[in-house]
VOKOLKOL-223151 format. One record per residue (C-alpha): x, y, z; residue in three letters. Coordinates in steps of 0.02 Angstrom, whole numbers, always signed. Layout:
! VOKOLKOL-223151
PT     xx     yy     zz code
PT      X      Y      Z  Ala
...
This chain:
! VOKOLKOL-223151
PT     xx     yy     zz code
PT  -2450  -4114  +4772  Met
PT  -2417  -4071  +4954  Lys
PT  -2435  -3893  +5015  Ser
PT  -2281  -3795  +5066  Asn
PT  -2380  -3697  +5195  Lys
PT  -2285  -3670  +5358  Ile
PT  -2348  -3624  +5530  Met
PT  -2240  -3555  +5669  Gly
PT  -2228  -3592  +5856  Ile
PT  -2128  -3473  +5965  Ile
PT  -2081  -3517  +6145  Phe
PT  -2072  -3350  +6234  Ser
PT  -2022  -3414  +6408  Asn
PT  -1916  -3566  +6372  Met
PT  -1749  -3490  +6424  His
PT  -1805  -3366  +6557  Asp
PT  -1703  -3451  +6693  Glu
PT  -1541  -3409  +6602  Cys
PT  -1577  -3223  +6587  Met
PT  -1561  -3180  +6771  Gly
PT  -1633  -3011  +6821  Glu
PT  -1681  -2968  +6641  Leu
PT  -1830  -3085  +6656  Thr
PT  -1879  -3042  +6834  Gly
PT  -2040  -2959  +6773  Ala
PT  -2048  -3009  +6589  Arg
PT  -2025  -3155  +6470  Thr
PT  -1866  -3180  +6370  Ala
PT  -1965  -3133  +6215  Gly
PT  -2006  -2959  +6281  Ser
PT  -1828  -2910  +6333  Ile
PT  -1789  -2741  +6252  Pro
PT  -1649  -2738  +6124  Tyr
PT  -1560  -2617  +6009  Gly
PT  -1647  -2455  +6057  Gly
PT  -1824  -2496  +5999  Arg
PT  -1851  -2684  +5980  Tyr
PT  -1896  -2835  +6087  Arg
PT  -1812  -3003  +6063  Leu
PT  -1970  -3082  +5995  Ile
PT  -1976  -2954  +5854  Asp
PT  -1836  -3044  +5762  Phe
PT  -1918  -3215  +5770  Thr
PT  -2088  -3145  +5720  Leu
PT  -2011  -3045  +5577  Ser
PT  -1913  -3196  +5514  Asn
PT  -2075  -3294  +5504  Met
PT  -2180  -3156  +5426  Val
PT  -2045  -3114  +5297  Asn
PT  -2043  -3298  +5251  Ser
PT  -2229  -3301  +5215  Gly
PT  -2286  -3381  +5379  Ile
PT  -2457  -3312  +5429  Lys
PT  -2508  -3436  +5565  Asp
PT  -2403  -3408  +5720  Ile
PT  -2433  -3466  +5898  Gly
PT  -2337  -3392  +6045  Ile
PT  -2322  -3511  +6193  Val
PT  -2320  -3418  +6358  Thr
PT  -2294  -3477  +6537  Arg
PT  -2273  -3332  +6659  Gln
PT  -2236  -3146  +6668  Asn
PT  -2311  -3120  +6496  Tyr
PT  -2406  -2958  +6525  Gln
PT  -2271  -2852  +6441  Ser
PT  -2268  -2975  +6297  Leu
PT  -2455  -2957  +6273  Met
PT  -2440  -2768  +6278  Asp
PT  -2304  -2774  +6146  His
PT  -2374  -2896  +6018  Val
PT  -2557  -2849  +6043  Gly
PT  -2662  -2919  +5901  Ser
PT  -2509  -2938  +5790  Gly
PT  -2551  -2788  +5684  Arg
PT  -2370  -2726  +5675  Ala
PT  -2324  -2890  +5590  Trp
PT  -2481  -2898  +5479  Asp
PT  -2545  -3042  +5585  Leu
PT  -2711  -2966  +5641  Ser
PT  -2824  -3077  +5536  Arg
PT  -2997  -3154  +5541  Lys
PT  -2924  -3322  +5488  Val
PT  -2756  -3376  +5556  Gly
PT  -2636  -3240  +5610  Gly
PT  -2561  -3223  +5784  Leu
PT  -2619  -3328  +5931  Arg
PT  -2560  -3315  +6110  Leu
PT  -2560  -3487  +6191  Leu
PT  -2564  -3451  +6379  Pro
PT  -2537  -3570  +6526  Pro
PT  -2673  -3687  +6581  Tyr
PT  -2697  -3842  +6690  Ala
PT  -2687  -4004  +6591  Arg
PT  -2765  -4113  +6724  Leu
PT  -2913  -4087  +6838  Thr
PT  -2853  -4011  +7000  Gly
PT  -2680  -3974  +6929  Ala
PT  -2593  -3807  +6947  Ser
PT  -2562  -3690  +6802  Ala
PT  -2455  -3755  +6659  Asp
PT  -2273  -3752  +6713  Asp
PT  -2189  -3840  +6567  His
PT  -2002  -3864  +6566  Val
PT  -1978  -3909  +6382  Gly
PT  -2050  -3886  +6208  Cys
PT  -2129  -4058  +6198  Leu
PT  -2214  -4037  +6366  Glu
PT  -2275  -3864  +6316  Ala
PT  -2345  -3927  +6150  Leu
PT  -2432  -4073  +6235  Ala
PT  -2548  -3943  +6310  Gly
PT  -2572  -3851  +6144  Arg
PT  -2609  -3998  +6029  Leu
PT  -2781  -3930  +5989  Val
PT  -2701  -3776  +5912  Tyr
PT  -2568  -3878  +5824  Leu
PT  -2700  -3993  +5749  Gln
PT  -2816  -3851  +5697  Ser
PT  -2697  -3762  +5577  Val
PT  -2694  -3820  +5397  Asp
PT  -2506  -3823  +5369  Ala
PT  -2385  -3952  +5302  Gln
PT  -2235  -3893  +5402  Tyr
PT  -2198  -3815  +5571  Val
PT  -2055  -3701  +5622  Val
PT  -2016  -3711  +5807  Leu
PT  -1915  -3567  +5879  Ser
PT  -1862  -3496  +6045  Gly
PT  -1862  -3309  +6073  Ala
PT  -1682  -3295  +6133  Asp
PT  -1594  -3282  +5965  Val
PT  -1565  -3119  +5870  Ile
PT  -1546  -3155  +5684  Ser
PT  -1619  -3120  +5514  Asn
PT  -1648  -3288  +5429  Ile
PT  -1749  -3325  +5272  Asp
PT  -1844  -3480  +5326  Leu
PT  -1892  -3514  +5145  Arg
PT  -1710  -3564  +5118  Asp
PT  -1723  -3682  +5266  Val
PT  -1879  -3762  +5189  Leu
PT  -1795  -3775  +5019  Arg
PT  -1647  -3870  +5093  Gln
PT  -1765  -3975  +5199  His
PT  -1856  -4035  +5044  Gln
PT  -1699  -4058  +4938  Glu
PT  -1615  -4168  +5069  Thr
PT  -1773  -4265  +5111  Gly
PT  -1743  -4225  +5294  Ala
PT  -1865  -4270  +5432  Asp
PT  -1801  -4123  +5536  Ile
PT  -1692  -3976  +5489  Thr
PT  -1604  -3890  +5635  Ala
PT  -1533  -3715  +5614  Val
PT  -1359  -3687  +5685  Tyr
PT  -1220  -3559  +5675  Ala
PT  -1032  -3566  +5690  Asp
PT   -994  -3475  +5851  Cys
PT   -846  -3430  +5957  Arg
PT   -857  -3398  +6143  Arg
PT   -717  -3327  +6248  Glu
PT   -808  -3379  +6407  Thr
PT   -920  -3531  +6437  Pro
PT  -1100  -3508  +6379  Gly
PT  -1255  -3559  +6476  Arg
PT  -1394  -3674  +6417  Asp
PT  -1301  -3706  +6254  Val
PT  -1336  -3851  +6136  Ser
PT  -1205  -3894  +6006  Thr
PT  -1211  -4005  +5852  Val
PT  -1086  -4099  +5745  Glu
PT  -1122  -4102  +5559  Val
PT  -1061  -4227  +5429  Ala
PT  -1002  -4176  +5255  Ala
PT  -1175  -4209  +5183  Asp
PT  -1256  -4096  +5313  Gly
PT  -1330  -4232  +5423  Arg
PT  -1311  -4213  +5611  Leu
PT  -1199  -4344  +5690  Thr
PT  -1207  -4284  +5870  Asp
PT  -1310  -4167  +5980  Val
PT  -1246  -4108  +6149  Ser
PT  -1363  -4019  +6271  Val
PT  -1321  -3893  +6408  Asn
PT  -1135  -3900  +6376  Val
PT  -1011  -3772  +6440  Ser
PT   -908  -3731  +6288  Thr
PT   -775  -3607  +6235  Thr
PT   -689  -3580  +6069  Gly
PT   -763  -3627  +5901  Asn
PT   -918  -3735  +5898  His
PT  -1080  -3760  +5803  Lys
PT  -1220  -3696  +5912  Glu
PT  -1401  -3751  +5889  Phe
PT  -1507  -3594  +5879  Leu
PT  -1666  -3675  +5947  Asn
PT  -1745  -3662  +5774  Ile
PT  -1808  -3821  +5691  Ala
PT  -1919  -3863  +5542  Leu
PT  -2016  -4024  +5523  Leu
PT  -2184  -4086  +5460  Ser
PT  -2335  -4051  +5568  Arg
PT  -2381  -4235  +5562  Glu
PT  -2210  -4288  +5629  Leu
PT  -2215  -4156  +5765  Leu
PT  -2385  -4213  +5827  Ile
PT  -2319  -4392  +5831  Lys
PT  -2163  -4339  +5928  Met
PT  -2266  -4237  +6052  Val
PT  -2383  -4383  +6088  Asn
PT  -2238  -4504  +6101  Glu
PT  -2139  -4386  +6214  Gly
PT  -2288  -4354  +6329  Tyr
PT  -2319  -4541  +6346  Ala
PT  -2137  -4571  +6395  His
PT  -2108  -4419  +6505  Gly
PT  -1999  -4327  +6379  Lys
PT  -2007  -4138  +6400  Ala
PT  -1868  -4071  +6290  Ser
PT  -1871  -4067  +6100  Phe
PT  -1681  -4066  +6092  Thr
PT  -1663  -4216  +6207  Arg
PT  -1824  -4310  +6173  Gly
PT  -1820  -4293  +5983  Val
PT  -1652  -4236  +5916  Met
PT  -1545  -4341  +6032  Gln
PT  -1658  -4492  +6050  Asp
PT  -1698  -4506  +5865  His
PT  -1530  -4456  +5791  Leu
PT  -1509  -4629  +5713  Gln
PT  -1685  -4670  +5652  Asp
PT  -1735  -4497  +5589  Leu
PT  -1646  -4398  +5453  Lys
PT  -1595  -4241  +5548  Ile
PT  -1499  -4114  +5445  Tyr
PT  -1420  -3949  +5491  Gly
PT  -1445  -3780  +5408  Tyr
PT  -1306  -3655  +5438  Glu
PT  -1353  -3475  +5472  Ser
PT  -1208  -3368  +5410  Thr
PT  -1266  -3191  +5449  Gly
PT  -1266  -3096  +5612  Phe
PT  -1320  -3209  +5756  Val
PT  -1327  -3170  +5941  Ala
PT  -1400  -3290  +6068  Arg
PT  -1449  -3213  +6235  Ile
PT  -1403  -3326  +6380  Ser
PT  -1370  -3202  +6519  Gly
PT  -1320  -3024  +6559  Met
PT  -1148  -3035  +6477  Glu
PT  -1214  -3099  +6310  Ser
PT  -1357  -2973  +6315  Tyr
PT  -1234  -2830  +6339  Phe
PT  -1120  -2895  +6201  Ala
PT  -1266  -2917  +6079  Ala
PT  -1318  -2736  +6103  Asn
PT  -1142  -2669  +6088  Met
PT  -1121  -2768  +5926  Ala
PT  -1249  -2652  +5845  Leu
PT  -1123  -2510  +5854  Leu
PT  -1034  -2601  +5711  Asn
PT  -1108  -2548  +5544  Ser
PT  -1074  -2719  +5465  Glu
PT  -1174  -2807  +5601  Ala
PT  -1319  -2685  +5576  Arg
PT  -1316  -2715  +5388  Ala
PT  -1329  -2903  +5413  Gln
PT  -1466  -2892  +5543  Leu
PT  -1573  -2761  +5456  Phe
PT  -1567  -2793  +5267  Pro
PT  -1690  -2690  +5167  Ala
PT  -1770  -2843  +5089  Glu
PT  -1809  -2923  +5258  Arg
PT  -1860  -2783  +5379  Pro
PT  -1878  -2811  +5565  Val
PT  -2051  -2757  +5623  Phe
PT  -2096  -2695  +5797  Thr
PT  -2234  -2606  +5889  Lys
PT  -2246  -2426  +5830  Val
PT  -2228  -2291  +5960  Arg
PT  -2239  -2118  +5883  Asp
PT  -2115  -1997  +5961  Glu
PT  -2037  -1830  +5918  Val
PT  -1857  -1836  +5855  Pro
PT  -1716  -1842  +5982  Ala
PT  -1663  -1672  +6050  Lys
PT  -1480  -1630  +6081  Tyr
PT  -1425  -1488  +6195  Gly
PT  -1297  -1359  +6142  Leu
PT  -1161  -1437  +6250  Lys
PT  -1204  -1619  +6217  Ser
PT  -1075  -1739  +6143  Lys
PT  -1126  -1903  +6061  Val
PT  -1005  -2026  +5981  Ser
PT  -1028  -2204  +5916  Asn
PT  -1201  -2222  +5994  Ser
PT  -1376  -2269  +5938  Leu
PT  -1506  -2147  +6003  Val
PT  -1692  -2180  +5980  Ala
PT  -1826  -2049  +5953  Asp
PT  -1904  -1952  +6096  Gly
PT  -1738  -1933  +6190  Cys
PT  -1668  -1773  +6265  Val
PT  -1478  -1778  +6272  Ile
PT  -1390  -1635  +6360  Glu
PT  -1237  -1730  +6423  Gly
PT  -1108  -1844  +6342  Glu
PT  -1136  -2017  +6264  Leu
PT  -1000  -2134  +6202  Glu
PT  -1028  -2314  +6141  Asn
PT  -1207  -2319  +6205  Cys
PT  -1375  -2394  +6156  Ile
PT  -1512  -2272  +6206  Val
PT  -1696  -2318  +6198  Phe
PT  -1848  -2206  +6170  Arg
PT  -1887  -2067  +6291  Gly
PT  -1721  -2067  +6384  Val
PT  -1660  -1905  +6464  Arg
PT  -1475  -1871  +6499  Val
PT  -1441  -1714  +6602  Gly
PT  -1311  -1581  +6578  Arg
PT  -1135  -1629  +6628  Gly
PT  -1179  -1815  +6636  Ala
PT  -1055  -1935  +6555  Val
PT  -1122  -2104  +6498  Val
PT  -1004  -2229  +6416  Lys
PT  -1021  -2411  +6359  Asn
PT  -1198  -2420  +6428  Ser
PT  -1377  -2468  +6385  Ile
PT  -1515  -2351  +6439  Leu
PT  -1688  -2426  +6415  Met
PT  -1851  -2336  +6383  Gln
PT  -1889  -2180  +6486  Asp
PT  -1733  -2195  +6594  Ala
PT  -1669  -2032  +6670  Ile
PT  -1487  -1990  +6704  Val
PT  -1466  -1836  +6814  Gly
PT  -1344  -1694  +6792  Glu
PT  -1158  -1730  +6818  Asn
PT  -1188  -1917  +6840  Ala
PT  -1050  -2034  +6779  Asp
PT  -1099  -2206  +6708  Leu
PT   -985  -2336  +6630  Asn
PT  -1037  -2514  +6582  Tyr
PT  -1212  -2493  +6653  Val
PT  -1377  -2571  +6599  Ile
PT  -1521  -2462  +6658  Ala
PT  -1690  -2548  +6635  Asp
PT  -1853  -2456  +6596  Lys
PT  -1900  -2306  +6704  Asp
PT  -1737  -2308  +6801  Val
PT  -1686  -2142  +6881  Val
PT  -1502  -2106  +6914  Val
PT  -1494  -1950  +7022  Arg
PT  -1376  -1806  +6993  Ser
PT  -1194  -1833  +7039  Gly
PT  -1204  -2022  +7053  Arg
PT  -1057  -2130  +6991  Thr
PT  -1092  -2308  +6934  Leu
PT   -966  -2424  +6852  Cys
PT   -968  -2605  +6796  Gly
PT   -862  -2704  +6674  Tyr
PT   -890  -2778  +6501  Thr
PT   -914  -2955  +6572  Ser
PT  -1010  -2895  +6727  Ile
PT  -1110  -2739  +6680  Pro
PT  -1191  -2645  +6824  Phe
PT  -1378  -2682  +6810  Tyr
PT  -1517  -2570  +6876  Leu
PT  -1684  -2658  +6880  Gln
PT  -1844  -2585  +6810  Lys
PT  -1909  -2432  +6902  Gly
PT  -1759  -2419  +7020  Met
PT  -1701  -2250  +7083  Ser
PT  -1520  -2228  +7139  Val
């Protein structure tokens, strides 16, 4: 009887180029989200909650903040003598070559075959770090086995009012089998969006990686899903809960603002499948006598003396007296001075907005202040 053991591979950098300034000094996986999390927390938690204890994180560049965040994997119970969490950093594949600068999953895995071959697992889950969801991967495996699929690709029914970036869509037959895969399409309206999560046997993946490397195929979506749509049984698994895919500043802003809806929070943070993150012990948030806070998420360690409305506020943020902050995201340790006025603003870590400043963006073009900036 074959083992049902699954290993996980997370690609932390694969969609950095779509994130704009958010990934100027970090990977996509370490982008802060929701007041206390990083994007990679959701992928890691999905795997851990599904019983996956061997997880490799493929890195390429700007991964210092990612290393600081995941550490040894202790927060996810992945700090182990055997298995656990492994960071798979860049390297040069050929003598005299520059550091690994892969452009696709197959190309990245071609340089990590030793790790892939060393883990005793029957199946592999491949995942990007750009999707926020809470998925039980055991259900994906169950369907995979019941259908006899070679590959099971996770997708979600989505609707976009404006064209997305770096989007792959799928068409699914009545029996669940994929009939078409489109890559890097600009789509609006209803569509089935591939969430960059796929399950397949480790043996098949190794074969596909070797075949792709020999034929210059870099992308898993193009080199495997598109090229082998007819000769492999590729099925879709629909994720029906809360799903947000980050493909730029607008989608990042919208994904954070969605957390102000209690139904979205209930879907993303069910009690039976918690989302784990690095623990940072802080005192409770402190509110001044004249502060006003409505429809906002405020993390611990904050000092709020002004007004907040429809905001996501990370740990250690300070908002001065008389300041009015609406429809904004204030990341860790940001400071908003007295009588400042902010609307549709994303302030990255350690940003300082001086007293009396007025900053205003729009829901589709939020005003972004890069990490450490003072205005």
